[in-house]
N, C-alpha and C positions, 0 to 999 in steps of 0.2 A: 381543521376545526369547523364545526358548524356554528353559524351565527357570528356574533362579534367575539373575536378571540379573547380580548381582555375581560369581557363579561363572563365568558365561560370559565376562565381561570378564577375570577373573583367568586363566582358561585361555588366552585369546588372547594376553594380554600376556606370560604366562610363555613361550608358544611364540615370541613375537617377540623377547624379550630373552634367552632362554636361562637365566633364573634365576627362582626362585619369586617370584610377585607376588600380593599381596592387594589387595582393593578396599575402600575405606572411603567412607562418606558419599554413596552413590549417591542422587541426587535428580533427579526429573523437573522440568524447568524450565518456567516459563510462557512464553507467546508461541510464535511459530513454528508457526502452526496447520497448516502443510502437512506437517511432519515432526516426529516426537518427538525431544526433545533431553534428554540427561541430563548432569549434572556429577558428578564423583567424583574421588577421590584414589587413585592407584596407589602402593603401598608395596612396596619391595624392599630388598635389602641396601645399595643405593647411596643410598637416601633416599626422599623423597616427591615425587610429581609430580601436579599438578592437570591433569586432562584433561576433555574433552567428547566425548560420543558423540552423533552424529546418525544416525538410522536410520528405517527404514520405507519403504514404497513411495512415499509422497507422492502428490499430486494435481496434475498439470499441470506440475510442474517438471522440470528436467533430471535424468536418472539421477545418482546420487551418484558414479559413476565419471567422468561428465562434469564434475561439480563439482570432483572431485579433480584432473583434468587442467587445468582452468581455474585453480585455486588454485596449482598448481605453476608454470604459465606466468606467472601474475601475480607470484609470488614472484621468479622469475628476472628479471622486468622492474623489480623494485624496489618493488613494491606491498606495503605491510605487511599480512600475512595471518597467521592462526594456523599454527603449524608442523603439517604433516600427518604424523601418526604411522602411520596405517594406513587402508587402504580395502579393503573386501572384500564378499563375497556369501555371508553365512551361516556363516562359519567359526566353529567352536567354540560354536555355539548363539547367535551374534549375529544381528541382523536380516538379512533377505535382501539388503538394501543397507545399508551403514553407512560412516561416516567417523569415525575417531578423530583428535582434534586436541588440541594443547596449549591449555589454558585461558589466555586473555589477560585480565588484570585491567583494570578500567575500568568505564565506564558506557555503556549503550545507550538508556536511557529518555529520550526527547526532552524532556519537561517539565523534567527535572532538568538536562540539558545546556544548555537554553536559559535557565534561571532561577537555578540554584544558583551562589553566589559561588565555590564550589570550582572551577568551570570557566570563570571569567571570563577568565583568561589564554588558555586554549585557544580560547575563542570569538573572541577578538580576531584571531587569525590563521588560523582554521579554514577560511574560505572560500577563501583563497589556497592553503592546504595541500590542500584537496580538489581544486582545479583541477590542481595539480601531480601529485597521485596519479593522477587520471584520465588525464592526459597520459602518464604512465608505463605505465598499463594499456593504453592505446590503441596504444602503441608495441610491445607484446609481440608476439613472433613467433607466427605462426599455424601454423608448421610442426608437423606431428604432431597438430594439433587438429581433424582432419576430423570427429570425433564431435561436436564442438560445432556446433549447428545454425546455418545461415545463414538469416536471416529474409527476405531479399529486399526487395521493395517494402513500405515501412512501412504504407501504406494498404491494400494487398491483405492484409497480415497482419491488420490490425484486422478487415477484413471476413470473412476466412476463419476467424479464431479466435473472434470474439465476436458476429457477426451471423448465426449459423446459426439462432437461435431467433426470428427476426422483426425488425422494424425497431427502431432505437434510439429512446429517448425524444426528444421534439422538440428539447430543448436540445442534446443530443449530435448530432442530425441537423444542426443549424446549424453546429456545430463541424466535423463531417465535410465539409460542403459547402465551408466556408472552407479547410480543409486541401487539398481537391482543387483548388481554384481558385488557390491561391497557394503552391504547393510550391517549396521552394528546391532547388538542385542537390545531389545526394547527395555524401557523403564516405565513405571507407572502401572495403571493410569492415575493421573492426578488432574486437578482443576487447571486447565490451560486457558490463558487469556485469548490467545489466537492472533492478536495484532499488537503485540507489545513493542512499541517503538516511539521515538520522538514524533510528535504530532498527536499522539494519543496519551501523552503524559503532561500533566500540569506541573510546571517547574517554577519555583521562585528563586530569588537570589540566594536563599538558604538551602535549596535542594528540592527534591521531589515532594510535591504536595498532594497529588492525587493521580490515580490510574483511571483513565476514561475509556469510553467506547468499547463496551463489552459484547458487541453484536456477533463476534466470531468465537465466543466462549464455547468450550467443549471439554470433554474428558479425553486425555491423551498422554503423550510422552512429554516429560518436563523439558527435554532438550529442544522441543519445538519453540518454546518461548525464548529460551536463551539464544538460539541460533537466529530466530527471526529478527531480533534487534541487532544482530551482527551482520545480517545480509547487506551486501554492498549498496543496494537501492536505498536502504534506510540510514546510510551514513551521510547522505546529502552532500557529497563531495569531500567530506573530511577524510584525512588519512588514518584516523583512528577507527578500528573495526567495531568496537562495542558501542552501538548507538551513536557513533561519531564523536563520543566524548572520552573514551578510554580504551584500554587494551582488553583483549580476551582474558588475559590473566587476572586483571583487576575484577572483571565481571565474575569470573569463576571463584576468585578469592572471596568476594562478598557472598556468593551462593554457598560455598562450602562452609563458611563461618556460621551460617544459620542452619543449613540442611544437614551438616555432619558428613557429607560425602561430596566428591568432586567428579563431575563428568570429565572424560578424557578429551584431549585435543582432537583425536581422530573421530570421536563421536560428534563433537561440535562441528567439525569440518563436514561430516556427512549431512548433518541437519542444516548447515548453511547452504550446501548445494541443493538440498531439498527446498529450502526457502526460495532460492533463486529460481528454480524450475517452477515452483508453485506460483510465484508472482508473475512470471512470464505467461503461464497458462491462464492466470486470473485476468491479465490484461486482455487476452483474446476473448475470454468469456464476458468481460464487462463491455467491450466494444460490440459484441454480438447483441447485447440488449438494445443498442442504438440501431444497428444494421437491420434487426428484425422489425423495427418499428414499435417495439414494446415500450421503449423509454428513450425517445429522441433527446439527445444531449450532445452539445459540442464537446463537453468534457469526456464523455464516454467514447465519442468518435475519435478523439485525439489519443486516448490511452492505448488503443490497439497497436499502434506503431511502437510503443515502448517495449513490446516483447523482444524486439531486436537488441535492446540494451541487456536484457537477461540472457539472451543467446550468447552475446559477447562475454558476459560475466561467467557463464558456464565454461566457455573456452579458456578464460583466464584461470578459473578454479582447477581445470583439468590440465593446465600447463600446455595447452595447444595453441596459445596465442599470447602476445605481449602487448601492453598498451603502446600507443604511438607517443613519441616525444612531444608532438604538438598535434592538435586536431586539424584535419583537412578542412579547407574553407568551402569545398563543394562548388567551386566556380570554374568550370571548364571554359577554355577559350574557344572562340570561333562560333558562337551561337548564331545559327542561321536565322535571318529575319524574313522568313517566308511570308509572314502576314503583316509585316511592317512593325513600327514601334509605336507604343510600347509593346514588347513581347508579352506572352502569357506570364512568364516568370517576373517581368517587371511590373505587370498589373497586380500579381499576387503580392509582390513586395510593397507596392503602394497601399493596397488595402490593409495589409498587415501593419504597416507603420501607422496608418490612421487609427486602427483599433487599439494598438499598444500605446499610442500617444494621446490623441484628442479624446477618444471614447473612454479610455480607462481613466484619464484625468478628470473627465466631466461626470463620472458616475461613481458609485460606491458599492460596497458589499459584493454580492454574488455577480452582479452585472459587470463590475470592474474586473473581478477575477476571471469571468468567462470571456471578457474582451481580450485579456492577455492570452487565455487558452486559444481563442480563435486566431489571434495573431501568430501564435506558435504553429497552429495547423496550417496557416497559409505559408509560413516559412518552409514547412515540410513539403507542401505542394510545389513551391518554387524550386526546391532542391530536386524533387523528382522530375520536374520539367527539364531541368538542366542536365541531369545525370541519367535519367531512366532509360533512354533509348540504347545508349552504349552498354549499360549494365545488363539490360535484357539480352542483347545479342551475345555478350560474353557468357552470361549464365547458361543460355541454351547450349552453347558450344561445350562448356564444361560438363554439363549433365549428359549430353549425348555421348561424350567421350567415355562415360561410365555405363552407357546403354540404359540410361534412366530418362524418363519423359519429363519429370518435373520435381519440385521440391518434396511433394508428398511421397514420391517414389524413393527419393533420397532418404527421407525420414524412415520409411519402411525398411530400407537396406541397413540403416544404422541399427534399427530395432531387431531385425531378424538375422543379421550377420551375413546376408547373402553376398555382400561385397567385401568381406573381411580379408580375402586374398589380395585386395587392392586398397587396404586400409588407409595408407598414406594419401592416396588420391581422394578417398572419401572424406577424410579430414580436411584436405585442401579445398574440396568443393564446399563443405560446410563453412569453413573459415571465410572463403571468398564471398559466399552468399550473405553471411552475417554482416560482414564489413560493408557490403553494398547497401544492405538494408539500413545499417546504422548511419552511413554517410548521408542518407536521406532523412531518416527519423531524428537523429540527434548526433551529428558528427563530433560534438565536444566530448561525448562519452568515450570515444576511442582513446582519448588521452587521460582518462581518469584511472589512476593506478589502483591495483588491488592491494589489500593490506594483509 
C-alpha cells in the first residue's frame, strides 16, 4: 500500500459508506504466501466492524477481480464465504489489486482443527458438510464468469504449467504415466475452488463457517475439489482421508445428497493421484521462484524438497511401496571428523536449535514462522551432510546398471517405456531414489500410512 496503510483504508471506507471511518489494530497476518493479508477494525458512528484486506499482485494465482466474481457466484449458490465489502484497483492508495471482506471468526490451523477438543463436534460431521458445500459450489451458475479460466484437459494442464523446466522426478513420472493410462471420463465443467482443504476453511466449534482463498479458482472437473481435500498431504498426519476429518464415503455421501449423483471410488482415486502429482510438481515450481531470484524466500526454498513426499505417496498409491513401521533417524555411525568438531552437521544442528528455540520464542507472526521454517531447512542440510555421500554412490551404481546417466534419464525411461522389459529394476530404482530423498527431506513421512 502507498502511504500510511491505515489512512488509505480509512479514506476508502469513508468514501464507500459516506460517513467518517477510522481504522484500528491493522495487523499483517501470517500465512498466505502468495498475497499479503491484513486484519483490522473499522470504526464509525454506527459501531465497529472487523474486516480483512487481501492485496498485492500475487504469483500465479487468479487476479483478485476474478476471485471476487467467484466468491459472489459461490455465495449465490449457498456456499459459506466471507461477505465481500469491496474489490478494487488502487483506489485511495490501496494496493493495485485488493479485496475487502468481513472477518469471519473461527480457526484455520489444521493441527488445532484435527486435535483440539473444542472442535470435536465440528469434526464429527465435517466430511459430510464439506461434500455438501462442494456440491453447492459445483452447481453455481457460470453465467457471467467468462473471466474465470477454464483449464481444459487436466493432464495437458500439468504438462503445460509445471513441466516447462525439464522432466519430473522419477516418482512423479510414474504417477503421470498411470494417470495417462487409466483416465476416467470427464465431468463438468463447473466452478472449481482449486485449493479446497483445511487451512483454507474457516471452522468453528459448530462446523464450517467460510471457504477462503479463491486464488486458484477455475472452471473444471468437480472431482478435482473432492480429491484435493483427500490427498494425503492435506490430511496433516490424520489417518482419515477426507481432509483428515472423515472417510471418503462420508464426503461422497454429503456430496450426493445435494448434487443428486455420486462419483465412483475409481474416479476419486484417479483424481487423488492427480492431486498428489500436481502438488509434487507445484513444490518444484514454487522453489524455482526462489532459485531464480524472482522471489527470495526461505519458505519457497524449503518447499522444493517436499516433492519427495509426493513421490513416496505416488508409490504408496500405486502399491509399489509400503510405509515403514518407524521412521529412520538418519544418523549413520562413524562420521569422519576431517575438519574437527563441531562438524558441519553439528553446526547446522546448533543453528537450527537456536532458530527454533530462542529466535522463534522472541519473535512473532511471520518472523517466528519463518524461523521454524529455517530450522527445518537446516535439519535437512544436516541429514544430507550425514547421508549424502553414501546415497550418491549407491544411486549412480543403480542407474548405471540400467544404462542410465541420471534421474532425468530414469524419468524419461518411465515415460517412454524404453526400459519396460526391465520394469522391476526400474521400479526398484525409483523406489530407492525416492526413499533416499525422503530420508534427507523428511524421514518421518516414511512412516505415515496411506488411507
